[in-house]
One Martini backbone bead per residue (centre of mass of N, CA, C, O) as a GRO file, in nm:
protein
  107
    1MET     BB    1   0.289   2.647   5.046
    2ARG     BB    2   0.387   2.838   4.823
    3ILE     BB    3   0.568   2.630   4.676
    4ILE     BB    4   0.345   2.432   4.605
    5LEU     BB    5   0.182   2.628   4.430
    6ILE     BB    6   0.405   2.683   4.225
    7VAL     BB    7   0.442   2.391   4.131
    8ILE     BB    8   0.152   2.343   4.040
    9PHE     BB    9   0.138   2.576   3.840
   10SER     BB   10   0.372   2.480   3.661
   11LEU     BB   11   0.253   2.208   3.580
   12ILE     BB   12   0.001   2.321   3.448
   13ALA     BB   13   0.133   2.511   3.246
   14PHE     BB   14   0.307   2.297   3.095
   15SER     BB   15   0.068   2.103   3.022
   16THR     BB   16  -0.106   2.310   2.868
   17PHE     BB   17   0.141   2.379   2.653
   18GLY     BB   18   0.298   2.100   2.590
   19TYR     BB   19   0.533   2.045   2.784
   20HIS     BB   20   0.802   1.838   2.661
   21GLU     BB   21   1.122   1.761   2.633
   22ASN     BB   22   1.091   1.506   2.405
   23ASP     BB   23   0.922   1.653   2.222
   24ILE     BB   24   0.805   1.691   1.885
   25SER     BB   25   0.737   1.996   1.739
   26PHE     BB   26   0.529   2.121   1.465
   27ASP     BB   27   0.444   2.273   1.179
   28ASP     BB   28   0.207   2.184   0.957
   29ASP     BB   29   0.272   2.378   0.724
   30GLU     BB   30   0.567   2.294   0.691
   31ILE     BB   31   0.529   1.988   0.632
   32ILE     BB   32   0.349   2.033   0.387
   33CYS     BB   33   0.565   2.187   0.224
   34ILE     BB   34   0.776   1.971   0.218
   35ALA     BB   35   0.601   1.763   0.072
   36THR     BB   36   0.534   1.939  -0.172
   37TYR     BB   37   0.824   1.988  -0.269
   38GLU     BB   38   0.894   1.691  -0.312
   39LEU     BB   39   0.674   1.631  -0.516
   40ALA     BB   40   0.751   1.860  -0.717
   41GLU     BB   41   1.037   1.773  -0.771
   42ASP     BB   42   0.962   1.507  -0.911
   43PHE     BB   43   0.773   1.618  -1.125
   44PHE     BB   44   0.977   1.815  -1.270
   45LEU     BB   45   1.177   1.595  -1.340
   46GLN     BB   46   0.978   1.426  -1.519
   47MET     BB   47   0.926   1.702  -1.699
   48LYS     BB   48   1.210   1.823  -1.770
   49ASP     BB   49   1.258   2.044  -1.505
   50PRO     BB   50   1.537   2.115  -1.334
   51SER     BB   51   1.507   2.405  -1.222
   52THR     BB   52   1.241   2.365  -1.065
   53SER     BB   53   1.335   2.124  -0.903
   54GLU     BB   54   1.564   2.277  -0.759
   55GLU     BB   55   1.385   2.486  -0.622
   56MET     BB   56   1.224   2.283  -0.450
   57LYS     BB   57   1.469   2.171  -0.301
   58LYS     BB   58   1.556   2.441  -0.169
   59ARG     BB   59   1.295   2.498  -0.016
   60LYS     BB   60   1.295   2.243   0.151
   61GLN     BB   61   1.578   2.285   0.280
   62SER     BB   62   1.515   2.556   0.423
   63LEU     BB   63   1.312   2.431   0.619
   64LEU     BB   64   1.498   2.210   0.740
   65ASP     BB   65   1.734   2.416   0.836
   66LYS     BB   66   1.573   2.547   1.083
   67TYR     BB   67   1.640   2.261   1.197
   68ASP     BB   68   1.703   1.985   1.325
   69GLU     BB   69   1.775   1.686   1.263
   70GLY     BB   70   1.459   1.517   1.277
   71HIS     BB   71   1.221   1.707   1.342
   72PHE     BB   72   1.097   1.574   1.089
   73PRO     BB   73   0.935   1.305   1.044
   74GLN     BB   74   0.946   1.095   0.779
   75GLU     BB   75   0.664   0.961   0.817
   76ASP     BB   76   0.512   1.234   0.798
   77ILE     BB   77   0.604   1.320   0.524
   78ASP     BB   78   0.501   1.067   0.373
   79PHE     BB   79   0.205   1.108   0.445
   80TYR     BB   80   0.170   1.383   0.302
   81ILE     BB   81   0.254   1.295   0.024
   82LEU     BB   82   0.023   1.093  -0.012
   83GLU     BB   83  -0.214   1.290   0.035
   84ILE     BB   84  -0.141   1.488  -0.193
   85HIS     BB   85  -0.139   1.282  -0.422
   86TYR     BB   86  -0.434   1.201  -0.399
   87ALA     BB   87  -0.553   1.485  -0.439
   88TRP     BB   88  -0.410   1.534  -0.714
   89SER     BB   89  -0.538   1.294  -0.866
   90ALA     BB   90  -0.836   1.408  -0.832
   91ASN     BB   91  -0.693   1.713  -0.866
   92PHE     BB   92  -0.477   1.873  -1.072
   93ASP     BB   93  -0.520   2.173  -0.928
   94PHE     BB   94  -0.398   2.127  -0.631
   95LEU     BB   95  -0.089   2.206  -0.625
   96PRO     BB   96  -0.055   2.512  -0.698
   97PRO     BB   97  -0.187   2.638  -0.436
   98ILE     BB   98   0.014   2.517  -0.239
   99LEU     BB   99   0.269   2.639  -0.356
  100GLU     BB  100   0.182   2.930  -0.327
  101ASN     BB  101   0.145   2.928  -0.022
  102CYS     BB  102   0.434   2.849   0.049
  103ARG     BB  103   0.581   3.084  -0.096
  104GLU     BB  104   0.414   3.322   0.061
  105ASN     BB  105   0.388   3.195   0.388
  106ILE     BB  106   0.642   2.992   0.389
  107SER     BB  107   0.993   3.029   0.550
   0.00000   0.00000   0.00000
């Protein structure tokens, strides 16, 4: 009986915390920063600022390097790039605060 209770408790505990062996979970702030850095990298390259573009590329890569390849699904990154691009198109001052937040809080 005690073993059954331990097994039931374990199952509840793992399901409560979202434990699933094959699931890929990631921090939303990190994937938003990856998308922001990628968008900024392209922007600065188009603005003929290769040094800042390279900095954005390095920052993006440092976040990606924290995990195994494929940890952040490319379709999710693309989704955030599109969402940030739309928000940035509506308000040109939208990108700098996100970049600042990523630089100061996400590493």
